[in-house]
C-alpha positions as CSV (number, residue, x, y, z in Angstrom):
1,M,-12.8,102.0,-59.6
2,A,-10.9,99.0,-58.5
3,F,-8.3,99.3,-55.7
4,Q,-5.4,98.2,-58.0
5,L,-2.2,99.4,-59.4
6,K,-1.9,99.5,-63.2
7,A,0.9,97.8,-65.1
8,T,1.2,100.9,-67.2
9,E,1.7,103.5,-64.4
10,S,4.6,104.2,-62.0
11,V,4.3,102.9,-58.5
12,S,4.3,106.5,-57.2
13,D,1.4,107.5,-59.5
14,G,-0.5,104.3,-58.8
15,I,-0.2,104.4,-55.0
16,K,-1.2,108.1,-54.9
17,R,-4.1,107.6,-57.3
18,N,-5.5,104.7,-55.3
19,V,-5.1,106.5,-51.9
20,R,-6.7,109.6,-53.3
21,H,-9.6,107.6,-54.6
22,Q,-10.1,105.9,-51.2
23,V,-10.0,109.2,-49.3
24,E,-12.3,110.9,-51.8
25,K,-14.7,107.9,-51.6
26,A,-14.7,108.2,-47.8
27,L,-15.3,112.0,-48.1
28,D,-18.4,111.3,-50.3
29,H,-19.9,109.2,-47.5
30,L,-18.9,111.7,-44.8
31,S,-20.4,114.6,-46.8
32,A,-23.7,112.9,-47.2
33,K,-24.3,113.2,-43.4
34,G,-27.1,115.7,-42.8
35,K,-28.7,115.6,-46.2
36,A,-32.5,115.5,-46.3
37,H,-32.6,111.9,-47.6
38,R,-30.1,110.6,-45.2
39,T,-31.3,107.7,-43.0
40,R,-29.8,105.9,-40.1
41,A,-29.3,102.9,-42.4
42,S,-27.4,104.9,-44.9
43,E,-25.4,106.5,-42.2
44,N,-24.4,103.1,-40.9
45,E,-23.5,102.0,-44.4
46,G,-21.3,105.2,-44.6
47,V,-19.6,104.2,-41.4
48,R,-18.6,100.8,-42.8
49,E,-17.5,102.2,-46.1
50,V,-15.3,104.9,-44.5
51,R,-13.6,102.4,-42.3
52,K,-13.0,100.1,-45.3
53,C,-11.5,103.0,-47.3
54,F,-9.1,103.9,-44.4
55,K,-8.0,100.3,-44.0
56,R,-7.1,100.2,-47.7
57,V,-5.1,103.4,-47.3
58,R,-3.2,102.0,-44.4
59,A,-2.4,98.8,-46.4
60,A,-1.1,101.0,-49.2
61,L,1.1,102.9,-46.8
62,R,2.6,99.7,-45.5
63,L,3.4,98.6,-49.1
64,V,5.6,101.7,-49.7
65,R,6.7,102.3,-46.1
66,E,10.4,102.2,-46.9
67,D,10.2,104.9,-49.6
68,L,8.0,107.1,-47.6
69,G,10.3,106.9,-44.6
70,D,9.2,106.1,-41.0
71,D,8.2,109.6,-40.1
72,V,5.8,110.1,-42.9
73,Y,4.5,106.5,-42.6
74,R,3.8,106.8,-38.9
75,E,2.1,110.2,-39.2
76,E,-0.2,109.1,-42.0
77,N,-0.9,105.6,-40.5
78,W,-1.8,107.1,-37.1
79,C,-3.9,109.7,-38.9
80,F,-6.1,107.2,-40.7
81,R,-6.2,104.8,-37.7
82,D,-7.3,107.5,-35.3
83,A,-9.7,109.1,-37.7
84,A,-11.6,105.7,-38.0
85,R,-11.7,105.1,-34.2
86,P,-14.9,107.2,-33.4
87,L,-16.8,105.2,-36.0
88,T,-15.8,101.8,-34.7
89,D,-18.3,101.8,-31.9
90,V,-21.1,102.5,-34.4
91,R,-20.0,99.7,-36.7
92,D,-19.7,97.2,-33.8
93,A,-23.1,98.0,-32.3
94,E,-24.8,97.4,-35.6
95,V,-22.8,94.2,-36.3
96,F,-23.6,92.7,-32.9
97,V,-27.4,92.9,-33.7
98,E,-26.7,91.1,-37.1
99,I,-24.6,88.4,-35.3
100,V,-27.4,87.6,-32.9
101,D,-29.9,87.4,-35.7
102,E,-27.6,84.9,-37.5
103,L,-27.1,82.9,-34.3
104,A,-30.8,82.8,-33.7
105,Q,-31.4,81.3,-37.1
106,Q,-28.8,78.6,-36.7
107,F,-28.9,77.8,-33.0
108,E,-32.3,78.8,-31.6
109,E,-33.0,75.3,-30.3
110,A,-29.7,75.2,-28.4
111,T,-30.7,78.0,-26.1
112,E,-33.6,78.9,-23.8
113,P,-36.7,80.1,-25.5
114,G,-36.6,83.8,-26.1
115,A,-32.9,84.1,-25.2
116,F,-31.8,85.6,-28.5
117,A,-34.8,87.9,-28.6
118,K,-34.0,89.3,-25.2
119,I,-30.3,89.8,-26.2
120,R,-31.3,91.4,-29.5
121,E,-33.7,93.8,-27.8
122,A,-30.9,95.1,-25.5
123,L,-28.4,95.2,-28.3
124,L,-30.7,97.2,-30.6
125,A,-31.3,99.7,-27.8
126,N,-27.5,99.9,-27.4
127,Q,-27.0,100.4,-31.1
128,Q,-29.5,103.3,-31.2
129,E,-27.9,105.0,-28.3
130,V,-24.3,104.6,-29.6
131,T,-25.3,105.8,-33.0
132,R,-27.1,108.8,-31.6
133,R,-24.2,109.7,-29.3
134,V,-21.4,109.3,-31.9
135,L,-23.0,110.6,-35.0
136,D,-25.3,113.2,-33.6
137,E,-24.0,114.4,-30.2
138,H,-20.3,114.1,-31.0
139,R,-20.7,114.9,-34.7
140,A,-18.1,112.2,-35.7
141,F,-18.7,112.5,-39.4
142,A,-17.7,116.2,-39.4
143,A,-14.6,115.5,-37.3
144,V,-13.5,112.6,-39.5
145,K,-14.2,114.7,-42.6
146,E,-11.9,117.5,-41.4
147,I,-9.1,115.0,-40.8
148,A,-9.6,113.3,-44.2
149,V,-9.6,116.6,-46.1
150,R,-6.2,117.6,-44.6
151,A,-4.8,114.1,-45.3
152,L,-5.9,114.2,-48.9
153,A,-4.0,117.5,-49.4
154,R,-0.8,115.8,-48.2
155,V,-0.8,112.9,-50.6
156,A,0.7,114.9,-53.5
157,N,3.8,115.4,-51.3
158,W,4.5,111.8,-50.7
159,R,7.9,110.8,-52.1
160,I,8.1,107.3,-53.7
161,E,11.2,107.4,-55.7
162,R,12.0,103.8,-56.5
163,A,10.4,102.1,-59.5
164,G,8.7,98.8,-60.0
165,W,9.2,95.9,-57.7
166,A,12.0,97.6,-55.8
167,A,9.4,100.0,-54.3
168,L,6.9,97.3,-53.4
169,E,8.9,94.2,-52.3
170,S,10.0,95.3,-48.8
171,G,6.5,96.5,-47.7
172,L,4.9,93.3,-48.9
173,R,7.5,91.1,-47.3
174,R,7.1,92.9,-44.0
175,V,3.4,92.5,-43.8
176,Y,3.6,88.8,-44.9
177,R,6.3,88.2,-42.2
178,M,4.2,89.9,-39.5
179,G,1.2,87.8,-40.6
180,H,3.4,84.7,-40.6
181,R,4.5,85.3,-37.0
182,A,1.0,86.2,-35.9
183,F,-0.4,83.0,-37.4
184,A,2.3,81.0,-35.6
185,L,1.6,82.7,-32.3
186,A,-2.2,82.3,-32.6
187,S,-1.8,78.6,-33.4
188,K,0.1,78.1,-30.2
189,N,-2.1,80.4,-28.1
190,P,-5.4,81.3,-29.7
191,S,-6.2,84.1,-27.3
192,V,-8.5,86.9,-28.4
193,E,-5.5,89.3,-28.6
194,N,-3.4,86.9,-30.7
195,L,-6.2,86.2,-33.1
196,H,-6.9,89.9,-33.3
197,E,-3.4,90.6,-34.3
198,W,-3.4,87.9,-36.9
199,R,-6.7,89.3,-38.3
200,K,-5.2,92.7,-38.8
201,Q,-2.1,91.4,-40.6
202,A,-4.3,89.1,-42.8
203,G,-6.4,92.1,-43.7
204,Y,-3.4,94.2,-44.7
205,L,-2.0,91.4,-46.8
206,W,-5.4,91.0,-48.6
207,H,-5.5,94.7,-49.4
208,Q,-1.9,94.8,-50.6
209,L,-2.5,91.8,-52.9
210,Q,-5.6,93.6,-54.2
211,L,-3.4,96.5,-55.1
212,L,-0.8,94.3,-56.9
213,E,-3.4,92.1,-58.7
214,G,-3.7,94.6,-61.6
215,A,0.0,94.1,-62.4
216,W,0.0,90.3,-62.2
217,T,0.2,87.7,-65.0
218,G,-2.5,85.7,-63.2
219,S,-0.6,82.8,-61.7
220,E,-1.0,84.0,-58.1
221,K,-4.5,85.7,-58.3
222,N,-6.1,83.0,-56.2
223,L,-4.2,84.5,-53.3
224,V,-6.5,87.5,-53.3
225,E,-9.5,85.3,-52.7
226,Q,-7.7,83.1,-50.1
227,T,-6.6,86.1,-48.1
228,H,-10.0,87.7,-48.3
229,H,-11.6,84.6,-47.0
230,L,-9.1,84.3,-44.3
231,S,-9.6,87.9,-43.2
232,T,-13.4,87.3,-43.2
233,L,-13.1,84.2,-41.0
234,L,-10.9,86.0,-38.5
235,G,-13.1,89.1,-38.6
236,D,-16.2,87.0,-37.8
237,D,-14.4,85.2,-35.0
238,H,-13.2,88.6,-33.5
239,D,-16.7,90.0,-33.6
240,L,-18.1,87.0,-31.7
241,A,-15.3,87.3,-29.1
242,V,-16.0,91.0,-28.6
243,L,-19.8,90.3,-28.4
244,R,-19.2,87.6,-25.8
245,E,-17.1,89.9,-23.7
246,M,-19.8,92.6,-23.9
247,L,-22.5,90.2,-22.8
248,A,-20.4,88.8,-20.0
249,A,-19.6,92.3,-18.7
250,D,-23.2,93.1,-18.0
251,P,-25.1,89.8,-17.8
252,L,-28.3,91.1,-16.2
253,A,-28.9,93.5,-19.1
254,Y,-28.9,90.5,-21.5
255,G,-31.0,88.0,-19.7
256,G,-28.9,86.8,-16.7
257,H,-26.1,84.3,-16.1
258,R,-28.2,81.2,-16.5
259,M,-29.7,82.1,-19.9
260,L,-26.3,83.4,-21.1
261,K,-24.5,80.2,-20.2
262,R,-26.1,78.4,-23.2
263,V,-25.6,81.4,-25.5
264,F,-21.9,81.4,-24.6
265,A,-21.7,77.7,-25.4
266,V,-23.2,78.5,-28.9
267,I,-20.7,81.4,-29.4
268,D,-17.8,79.3,-28.3
269,R,-18.9,76.5,-30.7
270,R,-19.1,78.9,-33.6
271,R,-15.8,80.4,-32.8
272,E,-14.1,77.0,-32.7
273,E,-15.5,76.3,-36.1
274,L,-14.3,79.6,-37.6
275,E,-10.9,79.1,-36.0
276,R,-10.5,75.6,-37.5
277,Q,-11.3,77.0,-40.9
278,A,-8.9,79.9,-40.5
279,S,-6.1,77.7,-39.3
280,A,-6.5,75.4,-42.3
281,L,-6.5,78.3,-44.7
282,G,-3.7,80.0,-42.8
283,R,-1.4,77.0,-43.3
284,E,-1.9,77.5,-47.0
285,V,-1.5,81.3,-47.1
286,Y,1.5,81.3,-44.8
287,K,3.1,78.1,-46.1
288,D,6.2,79.9,-47.5
289,S,8.9,81.9,-45.8
290,P,8.6,85.7,-46.4
291,E,11.5,85.6,-48.9
292,V,9.9,82.7,-50.9
293,F,6.5,84.4,-50.8
294,T,7.7,87.7,-52.2
295,S,9.8,85.8,-54.9
296,R,6.6,84.1,-56.0
297,I,4.8,87.4,-56.3
298,E,7.7,89.0,-58.1
299,A,7.7,86.2,-60.6
300,S,4.1,86.8,-61.4
301,M,4.3,90.5,-61.9
302,I,4.7,92.5,-65.1
303,Y,7.1,94.7,-63.2
304,E,9.0,95.8,-66.3
305,E,6.0,98.0,-67.1
306,V,5.4,99.1,-63.5
307,N,8.3,101.6,-63.7
């Protein structure tokens, strides 16, 4: 089932339906933990899927924030944010191994022989330890499942009283405005923190546009692909930045300073490439003022039917 509103349903029904589906999808992955056929690979896939589901829920919350009210919005947003946090370390540990494999394929000759193999060995051991600690020792799936079950029961009580575009416009404009500002700040000062904030806002915008796509005439549908690509570029850049910090924090565990010097040069080069691409795409996505952007989306929506 697509993460989309339907032009034939009310905003209230559509938001609740999509949120329920995402939480139920997450619960399916969380409930599979402990089954006989469950493997580490399927558990790691479950971690990623649960985090994706919760990100979509948080984007939906932002879309109807004004109708929900700040108290409900903050309670639910913090709930899904905090629920996903125990799973982040597991996801990151797996992704770091994948990143090193990709770098090894592209830049093996730019580093000392065996550099990536040494790093991969240490990262793989770290992944196994993190996964064991979080999923087995701390039983994170059971804890997250308990939170998700309670959150699912609250969705029916969400009050979204306005109809059509009136219920959606302010939430979309707010996320676009925050992304617009984050892009400007990251352009002036591309620190890890500024790029991370821009990445988050681009991700929220992408998921909100996914929701709205089902009620569009089609003239703005390329925005979904643009924002998805932008979110991916910034996400890849952030993963590289966090990996670099991890290696730098304990250089002896990953081959020593001399070996890592060339590895860091490779990571920095790749990050520069990703940031150039993201900047070019950002200028396209955030070319309008928030008011002009939301007017464009409104003009493309079949909002007479989204009552």
